[in-house]
C-alpha positions in Angstrom: 88.5 51.7 136.5 85.7 52.5 138.9 82.5 50.7 138.9 79.1 50.3 140.5 78.1 47.7 143.0 74.9 46.1 142.2 71.9 45.4 144.7 71.0 42.0 145.6 69.5 40.3 143.1 65.7 40.5 143.0 63.9 37.6 143.9 62.0 37.0 140.5 65.2 37.4 138.3 66.7 35.0 140.6 63.8 32.6 140.3 63.9 32.8 136.8 67.6 32.5 136.2 67.6 29.2 138.5 64.9 27.9 136.5 66.4 28.5 133.3 69.6 26.8 134.9 67.8 24.0 135.8 65.9 23.2 132.8 69.3 23.5 130.9 71.2 21.7 133.0 71.9 18.7 130.6 71.8 20.6 127.4 74.1 23.1 128.6 76.7 20.5 130.0 76.7 19.0 126.8 77.3 22.0 125.0 79.9 22.9 127.2 81.7 19.3 126.6 81.2 20.4 123.1 83.2 23.7 123.5 85.7 22.1 126.0 86.8 19.4 123.3 87.0 21.9 120.6 89.4 23.8 122.6 91.2 20.8 123.2 91.6 20.3 119.6 93.2 23.6 119.3 93.4 25.9 116.3 94.8 24.0 113.7 97.2 26.8 112.0 99.9 25.3 114.1 99.0 21.6 112.8 98.4 22.1 108.9 100.5 20.6 106.6 102.5 23.2 104.6 100.1 23.1 101.6 97.0 23.6 103.8 98.8 26.6 105.5 100.2 28.5 102.3 96.8 28.6 101.1 95.8 30.2 104.2 98.3 33.2 104.2 99.0 33.3 100.3 96.5 36.4 99.8 98.4 38.3 102.3 99.9 41.3 100.6 102.0 42.2 104.1 105.2 40.6 104.6 104.8 41.1 108.3 101.4 39.6 108.3 102.7 36.2 106.3 105.5 35.9 108.7 103.6 36.1 111.8 101.3 33.4 110.3 103.9 31.2 109.2 105.3 31.5 112.7 101.9 30.6 114.2 102.9 32.0 117.7 100.9 35.2 117.4 97.1 35.8 117.7 94.8 35.7 114.4 91.5 37.3 114.3 88.9 36.3 112.2 86.5 39.2 110.8 83.0 37.8 110.1 81.2 40.9 108.5 77.8 41.8 107.2 79.1 44.9 104.9 77.1 45.6 101.6 76.6 49.1 100.3 73.3 49.4 99.6 71.9 49.1 103.0 72.4 52.1 105.5 73.3 49.9 108.6 76.2 47.8 106.9 77.7 50.6 105.0 79.7 51.8 107.7 81.6 48.3 107.9 83.5 48.7 104.3 86.1 50.7 106.5 86.5 48.5 109.2 88.9 45.5 107.8 91.5 47.9 107.1 91.4 49.4 110.8 91.1 46.3 112.6 94.3 44.9 110.3 96.3 48.1 111.5 95.2 47.4 114.8 96.1 44.0 115.1 99.5 44.6 113.5 100.1 47.3 116.5 99.5 44.5 119.0 102.0 42.3 116.9 99.0 40.0 115.8 97.1 39.5 112.5 94.0 39.9 111.0 92.1 38.4 108.3 88.7 38.7 106.3 87.3 35.3 107.2 84.0 35.9 105.3 81.1 37.9 104.6 77.4 36.9 105.7 74.3 38.3 103.7 72.1 40.8 105.1 69.1 41.9 103.8 66.8 44.7 105.1 62.9 44.4 106.3 62.6 48.2 105.6 63.4 47.4 102.0 61.7 44.0 101.7 58.5 44.8 103.9 55.4 43.7 101.9 57.2 42.3 99.1 58.0 38.8 98.6 61.5 39.1 99.5 60.2 39.2 103.0 59.5 35.4 102.9 63.2 35.2 103.1 64.0 37.5 105.6 63.6 35.3 109.3 65.4 32.1 107.4 68.2 34.7 106.5 69.2 34.4 110.5 70.1 30.9 109.8 71.5 31.2 106.7 73.9 33.7 108.6 74.5 31.4 111.3 75.5 28.6 108.7 77.8 31.5 106.8 79.7 32.2 109.9 80.3 28.4 110.2 81.7 28.4 106.8 83.8 31.6 107.3 85.4 30.2 110.7 85.5 26.7 109.4 89.3 26.6 108.0 90.2 26.9 111.7 93.2 29.7 110.9 91.6 31.8 114.1 92.3 32.3 117.6 89.5 34.8 118.3 86.6 36.5 115.9 85.3 39.9 115.3 81.5 40.1 114.4 80.4 43.0 112.3 76.8 43.2 112.4 74.0 45.4 113.5 70.4 44.5 112.0 67.4 42.5 112.6 68.5 38.9 111.6 72.2 39.4 111.2 73.1 40.1 115.1 70.8 37.0 116.0 72.5 34.9 113.1 76.3 35.6 113.9 75.4 34.8 117.6 74.3 31.8 116.6 77.3 31.3 114.8 79.5 32.3 117.4 78.0 30.1 119.8 79.1 27.0 118.0 82.7 28.3 117.9 82.3 29.0 121.4 85.8 28.0 122.0 87.0 31.3 120.2 86.7 34.6 122.0 84.4 37.0 120.4 83.9 40.5 120.2 80.5 41.9 118.5 81.4 45.1 116.8 78.7 47.6 115.9 78.4 50.1 113.1 76.3 52.7 115.4 73.1 54.7 114.3 72.4 57.4 111.5 72.1 60.9 113.1 68.6 62.1 113.4 66.2 62.8 110.7 62.8 63.7 110.4 61.0 63.4 113.5 59.4 59.7 113.9 55.9 61.0 114.9 55.9 63.2 111.2 57.0 60.4 109.3 54.1 58.3 111.0 51.7 60.8 110.3 52.7 61.3 106.9 52.4 56.8 106.4 49.0 57.1 108.0 47.5 60.1 105.6 49.1 58.3 102.5 47.2 55.2 103.6 44.1 57.5 103.4 44.8 58.7 100.3 45.3 62.0 101.6 48.9 62.7 100.4 50.4 61.1 97.2 53.6 59.0 96.6 56.0 61.9 96.3 55.2 63.2 99.4 55.8 59.9 101.3 58.9 59.2 99.5 60.1 62.7 100.6 59.4 61.7 104.5 60.9 58.5 103.9 64.1 60.0 102.5 64.3 62.7 105.0 63.8 59.7 107.8 66.5 57.4 106.4 69.0 59.8 105.1 72.7 58.4 105.6 74.9 55.5 106.4 74.1 53.8 110.1 71.0 52.2 111.8 67.6 53.3 111.2 67.2 55.4 114.6 63.8 53.8 115.8 63.6 51.1 118.5 63.3 48.1 116.4 65.0 44.8 116.0 68.4 46.2 114.8 68.5 48.8 118.0 67.1 46.1 120.3 70.4 43.8 118.9 72.7 46.5 120.0 71.3 46.8 123.4 71.2 42.9 123.9 74.7 42.9 123.1 75.7 45.6 125.5 73.6 43.6 128.3 75.5 40.5 127.6 79.1 42.0 127.6 79.7 41.3 123.9 80.2 45.1 123.4 82.4 47.1 124.7 81.0 49.4 127.3 78.8 52.4 125.6 79.5 51.0 122.2 75.9 50.1 120.8 74.9 53.9 119.8 77.6 56.0 118.7 77.1 57.3 115.3 79.4 56.0 112.3 82.1 58.1 110.6 83.0 59.7 114.1 86.8 59.4 115.4 84.8 57.8 118.6 83.7 55.1 116.6 86.8 54.3 114.9 88.4 54.3 118.3 86.0 51.9 119.3 86.7 49.6 116.7 90.6 49.8 117.2 90.0 49.1 120.7 87.6 46.2 120.0 90.4 44.5 118.1 92.9 45.1 120.7 90.7 43.7 123.4 89.9 40.3 121.3 93.7 39.8 121.0 93.9 40.3 124.9 91.0 37.6 125.3 93.1 34.9 123.5 94.9 32.3 124.6 98.4 33.4 123.7 97.6 36.5 125.9 97.2 34.5 128.8 93.9 35.8 129.6 91.5 33.4 127.8 88.0 34.3 127.8 86.0 32.4 125.2 82.6 32.8 124.2 81.3 29.5 125.7 82.6 30.7 129.4 81.3 34.1 129.1 77.7 33.7 127.7 75.3 31.6 130.3 72.0 31.7 131.6 73.0 35.2 133.3 73.8 36.8 130.1 70.4 35.7 128.5 68.6 36.9 131.4 70.3 40.3 131.2 69.3 40.6 127.6 65.6 39.4 128.4 65.4 42.1 131.3 66.9 44.7 128.9 64.7 44.3 126.2 61.7 44.6 128.6 62.8 47.8 130.5 63.2 49.5 127.1 60.3 48.0 125.1 62.2 46.2 122.8 61.5 44.1 119.7 59.1 41.2 119.9 61.1 39.3 117.4 63.2 38.7 119.8 60.6 36.3 121.5 61.8 34.4 118.3 65.7 35.2 118.3 66.6 35.1 121.7 65.5 31.5 122.2 67.3 30.6 119.0 70.3 32.2 120.2 69.9 30.3 123.5 69.4 27.6 122.3 72.4 27.6 120.3 74.6 28.1 123.7 72.8 25.2 125.2 70.4 27.2 127.3 66.6 26.6 126.6 64.4 29.7 127.7 60.7 30.1 126.8 57.6 32.9 126.9 56.9 32.1 130.1 60.3 33.4 131.2 59.4 36.5 129.5 56.1 37.1 131.2 57.4 36.3 134.7 60.2 39.0 134.0 58.0 41.4 132.5 55.9 41.5 135.9 58.9 42.9 137.8 60.8 45.0 135.3 59.8 48.2 134.7 59.6 50.3 131.1 62.1 52.7 131.7 62.3 54.2 128.2 60.2 56.2 125.3 61.7 55.6 122.4 59.9 55.3 118.7 57.5 53.7 118.3 57.0 53.4 122.2 57.1 57.4 121.8 58.5 60.3 119.7 62.2 60.1 120.8 64.7 58.1 118.7 68.0 56.3 120.0 70.4 59.5 119.4 68.0 61.1 122.2 68.1 58.1 124.3 72.0 58.1 124.0 71.9 61.7 125.0 69.3 61.4 128.1 71.8 58.8 129.8 71.9 55.6 127.3 73.2 52.1 128.3 75.5 53.6 131.1 72.3 54.7 133.0 70.0 51.9 132.0 72.6 49.6 133.3 73.4 51.4 136.4 69.6 51.8 137.3 69.1 48.1 136.6 72.0 47.0 138.4 70.9 49.3 141.4 67.4 47.6 141.5 69.1 43.9 141.3 67.2 43.2 138.1 70.0 42.2 136.1 73.3 40.2 136.8 76.5 42.4 137.5 78.9 39.3 137.9 78.8 38.0 134.2 82.2 38.0 132.5 82.4 40.5 129.5 84.5 41.3 126.6 85.9 44.3 128.4 87.8 42.1 130.7 85.6 42.9 133.6 82.3 42.2 135.0 79.0 44.2 134.0 79.7 46.6 137.0 82.0 48.6 134.6 79.1 49.1 132.0 77.8 52.1 133.9 81.0 53.9 132.1 80.8 55.7 128.7 83.8 56.0 126.3 85.3 59.3 125.6 88.3 60.9 123.6 90.6 62.6 125.7 93.6 64.1 123.4 93.1 61.6 120.7 93.1 58.5 123.3 90.0 56.2 124.2 89.4 56.3 127.8 85.9 55.5 129.8 84.4 57.8 132.4 81.3 57.1 134.6 78.2 57.8 132.8 75.5 60.2 134.3 73.9 59.2 137.5 70.6 61.1 136.5 68.3 61.2 133.2 69.2 64.2 131.3 65.7 63.7 129.8 62.8 62.0 131.4 60.6 62.1 128.8 63.0 59.3 126.9 64.5 57.6 129.7 63.5 57.3 133.7 64.9 55.7 136.6 63.6 52.5 138.3 61.9 53.9 140.9 59.6 56.4 138.6 59.2 54.5 135.5 57.0 55.1 132.7 55.0 51.9 133.6 55.7 49.3 136.3 56.1 46.5 134.3 57.6 45.7 131.0 56.2 46.2 127.7 55.8 42.4 126.5 52.9 40.1 127.5 52.1 36.3 126.6 48.7 35.8 125.5 47.4 32.2 126.0 43.9 30.6 125.4 41.9 28.3 122.9 43.4 29.9 120.0 47.1 29.2 121.0 49.9 31.1 122.6 51.1 34.5 121.4 53.0 37.6 122.2 51.9 41.2 122.6 54.0 44.2 122.7 51.9 46.8 124.7 54.6 49.5 125.9 53.0 51.6 123.0 49.4 50.4 123.3 47.3 52.9 125.4 45.3 51.2 128.8 42.3 52.1 126.7 43.1 49.7 123.6 44.6 46.8 125.7 41.0 44.8 125.6 39.5 44.2 122.4 36.5 41.9 122.0 35.1 41.9 118.6 34.1 39.9 115.5 36.8 38.5 113.0 37.6 39.1 109.7 39.9 36.4 108.1 42.7 36.9 105.5 45.0 34.5 104.1 47.6 37.6 102.7 48.6 40.9 104.0 47.5 42.2 100.5 44.0 41.3 101.2 43.6 43.7 104.1 44.7 46.4 102.1 41.8 45.9 99.7 39.4 45.7 102.5 40.3 48.7 104.3 40.3 50.9 101.0 36.6 49.3 100.1 35.3 50.2 103.7 34.9 46.6 104.9 37.0 47.4 108.3 34.8 50.4 109.3 33.4 48.9 112.6 34.9 47.1 115.6 36.8 44.2 114.2 39.8 41.6 114.8 41.6 41.3 111.9 43.4 37.8 111.6 45.9 37.2 109.1 47.0 33.2 109.2 49.1 31.0 107.2 52.2 33.2 107.9 53.7 31.2 110.3 57.7 29.8 109.4 56.1 26.7 107.9 53.8 28.3 105.8 55.7 31.1 104.1 58.8 32.0 106.3 57.1 34.3 108.7 56.9 37.4 106.7 56.7 40.6 109.1 53.2 42.2 108.4 54.1 45.9 109.5 52.7 47.0 106.2 49.3 46.4 107.9 50.2 49.0 110.6 48.9 52.4 109.1 45.7 50.8 107.9 44.9 49.5 111.6 46.2 52.7 113.0 43.5 54.8 110.9 40.6 52.6 112.0 41.4 52.9 115.7 41.8 56.6 115.5 38.2 56.4 113.6 37.0 55.6 116.9 36.7 51.6 116.1 37.9 48.6 118.6 40.3 47.1 116.7 43.2 44.4 116.9 45.3 42.0 115.0 45.8 38.5 115.2 48.4 36.6 113.3 50.8 33.8 112.9 53.0 35.9 111.7 55.3 38.4 112.7 54.7 42.4 113.3 58.6 43.3 113.6 59.9 45.6 116.3 58.3 48.7 115.2 54.9 47.1 116.6 53.2 50.1 117.5 49.5 51.4 118.9 47.3 48.9 117.7 47.2 45.6 119.9 48.8 42.7 117.9 48.8 39.2 118.9 51.6 37.9 116.9 53.7 34.6 116.7 50.5 32.7 117.4 51.7 28.8 117.8 50.8 26.5 116.6 50.5 28.2 113.2 47.5 27.4 111.2 49.5 25.6 108.3 50.3 23.2 111.5 46.9 22.4 111.9 47.0 25.4 114.7 43.0 26.7 116.0 43.5 29.9 113.8 42.7 27.4 111.5 39.2 26.8 112.5 38.0 30.2 112.8 35.5 31.7 110.8 34.0 34.9 109.8 32.4 36.7 112.2 33.5 34.8 115.3 33.9 36.9 118.3 37.4 37.1 119.5 38.5 38.3 123.2 42.2 39.6 123.2 42.6 40.9 126.7 46.3 42.3 127.1 45.7 42.7 130.7 45.0 39.2 131.5 46.9 37.6 128.7 43.9 36.0 127.5 43.5 35.1 123.7 40.6 33.0 123.4 37.4 32.6 120.5 34.2 32.7 122.4 33.1 29.6 120.6 32.3 26.3 122.7 35.2 23.7 122.6 32.7 20.9 121.1 31.7 23.5 118.1 35.4 24.3 117.7 36.6 20.7 117.7 34.3 19.7 115.4 35.1 22.2 112.8 37.4 21.3 109.9 40.8 22.8 109.6 40.8 25.4 106.9 43.4 25.1 103.8 45.2 27.9 102.2 46.7 27.7 98.7 50.7 28.8 99.5 51.8 28.0 96.0 52.2 31.8 95.3 54.9 31.8 98.4 56.6 28.6 97.0 58.4 30.2 94.0 59.9 33.5 92.8 62.6 35.8 94.5 64.5 32.7 95.6 61.7 31.3 97.5 61.8 28.0 96.0 65.4 27.7 97.7 64.0 27.7 101.0 61.6 24.8 100.8 63.7 22.6 103.0 63.7 25.6 105.5 60.0 26.0 105.7 59.7 22.1 106.4 62.4 21.8 109.1 61.1 25.2 110.9 60.4 24.8 114.7 57.5 26.2 116.1 57.6 30.3 117.2 58.0 29.0 120.8 61.1 27.0 120.0 62.8 30.1 118.0 61.3 29.0 114.7 64.5 28.1 113.9 65.9 25.0 111.2 68.6 23.3 113.4 66.2 21.0 115.1 67.4 21.4 118.3 71.0 21.9 119.3 72.5 18.9 121.2 68.6 17.2 120.8 69.7 13.5 120.0 72.2 13.5 122.7 70.0 14.9 125.0 67.3 12.8 124.2 69.3 9.4 124.8 70.8 11.1 127.8 67.1 11.5 129.2 65.9 8.2 128.2 69.2 6.5 130.2 68.3 8.6 133.3 64.7 7.4 132.9 65.6 3.6 132.7 67.9 4.3 135.6 65.0 5.7 137.5 63.1 2.7 137.0 
């Protein structure tokens, strides 16, 4: 297959990669040792007792499958799926197991549905109590993936997931079973519905009371109208981009619509390729040898170039950690300074991911980034090549799947531009730092005139309080809205995207307005400057807990400043505010997640509950090194 030759690696990308490599050296070595040991122990299907093995294939209703599993010398794929039929993004996965099993039989192998993982939708739970389970569902999915694969019947795994926490959770699980080859299999976006700018317009009119609920529901129904992922560029579609940037998808697989012959052909080929990557095939390509710091840097660069979801300043940190790699927000900032903004996809523009796909999609984006030396082209991929083959696109020719070189120029420069003439010379993400802590801001959709806000704060401990203040006119002024006690330890760090229409109205009225929060704002962060993920969080004695109504705060996305303009002695003398969080402790299953809230790490550490992979062993190794140095 033809491929493109990448340019020499950009100096900053090389330096960040090397810094991550050095920072992760001991942790990564321990991870690789653990994975090599798991590989050495092998798939136990061949070593199980007769009773154990009989349990493992008793449910097979195809005699040939059962016979192959008895012989134990052919590959057996484990399917881990986020299928449910309530949520549009996961609905297409209903048909995948049958397709996968048939394709595996065609290769003389087998596939078994290993287990399902929960898949919740932030679009349904937005602003509701259930949203407080959202972030932690990522770690539940990782654990559910481990349970699914714990039977050790499998030679490789296919991971069927697409949305917000689902792909990060599957990735974490895949990393901990890194001795198995892994292929991520997407479902694709729904076709284009109501234009995004029209949807946003109706939402804002509803927030102002100018249209009713019937009009709002009709607009939303025309936007989210069929099976497939939502078409705006939020966390779900950022997931798909990252998987392709890391070579965990087939080339061009991310944004093919569900229910099409091409989508089914890609799923069949993913199955066949997973089998080719097994040890039985003689071309063993396990996850842990494929995904290293180069792949993680590629994912970061792809997010920055495309204006991707801020949620991945949490998720990607946790994902990398599961593979023995330590990244932080400074890595994002340094890369953002040299990675240009190349796309305009809603909420950073009016186009959706289908328009992005038509304009040149992933093949052109990867071609441009390779040509500028901004990503690593030499990473191994599930396709059996390095990433340079990902400048190709899949097509059906006489019913057969093939790949051809993608476009060399954008077909719509209003949606996708080359590196040389980007929408902005820098990426869409900035880290903020100051006496209020550290946070992140997505500026790709924030106009230059709104990137610096200095105004008095109004404090809220709940997003519903903001709605009431807006409706009463209290916020009709220059104001920085601070919503605190929204971090992982406080209430699970729900997304606060419900605030966007209200803050957008205030900005449109000519006021200087911004949001500061220790919560999340989702991949749909828009035109209002929002300092999110502020850490330490308020409940963890973070500086946000010392703010008082009327304090002047300066948020400067240009210089990376987040400061309250109060002298340090006065700020230090203030007591930490306390919040009554009992309303977040019970109902909608939240009482089951008390342990998660207690264990959660800080936002810059990924806001996870696993305590740092290899942390105990790593601490002992570092202590030993220090003693030797003395």
